N, C-alpha and C positions, 0 to 999 in steps of 0.2 A: 416805580421800581418794583412794587408788589405785583403789578400786572405782568411785567416781564418775567418775574419769578414764577407766577402761575402758568404762563405760556410755556416756559422751559420745563416746568414740572409735568404739564400735560403732554408735551412732546416726548419727554423722557419716559413717562408712563406708557404712552402708545408704542414707543420704540421697544420697551421691555416686553410688553404684551406681544408685539409682533415677533420678537426674538424667541419668546417662549413657544408661540405657535410654530415657528420655523423649526425649533428643536424637537417639538413633538412630531411634526411631519417627518423630519430627518430620521428620528429614532424609529418611527413606525415603518418607513420605507426601507430602512437598513435591516430591520428584523424580517420583513417580508422578503427582501432581496436575499438575505442569508438563508432563509428557509428554502427559497427556490434554488439557490446555489447548492444546498445540501441534497435536495431531491434530484437535481441535475447530475450531481456527482455520483449518486447511488445508481441512477439509471445508466450513466456512462459506464460505471464498473460492471453492471449486469450485462449490458449489451456488448461491451468490450470483451467480457469473459466468454459470452456465447460465440462471438465472432472468432475469438482465439481458439475455442474448442473446435470450431468448424475448419479453420484455416491451418492450425498446427499440424494435423496429420497429412494434409496435402503438401505442405512445405517439407515435412519430414520425408515423404515419399519422393518428392522432387529432388531432394538433396542426397538420397540414398546412393545413386551411382557415384557421387563425389566422395562419400564417406565409406563406401564398401571396401576399398583396398586397405584403408587404415583399420577398419573393424576386423578384417581378416588377419592382418598382421598382429593385432593385439590378441586375437584368438589363438594364433599359432604360438606366440610367446607364452601365453597363459598355459597352453597345453604342454609345452616343453617344460616349463617351470613346475607344473603339477606332476608330470611324469618323473622328473628328476628328484622330487622330494621323497625323503625316507618316511616310512610310516612312523607315527609317534609311538614311543615305548609306553607300554601299559604301566600304570603305577602299581607297585606292589607294597603291601603292608605286612611287615613281619611282627611277631609278637613283641620283640624287644623295642621296636620303634613306636608301637602303638601305646605303650605304657608311659612314654615320656610326655 
């Protein structure tokens, strides 16, 4: 009975040591993988931003013929509204209202 108990204890000890080594490896590779993931995300943002800065003006110029009538309509409405607006009255200060 004692021999079986010793064998079970040795097996359990080896199992726990193996589990501890596995947890250490898993934690190590998770940290290294997380670090590579962060570096990859930063590089993706940098290169994506550079690509967007290169492509955005080309796309804007390509869409200009499509947007030009709408832009001209907005400009005409803005010019009409600006021309129809009365100039703002200047604020006047009288001696009686300044003392209050």
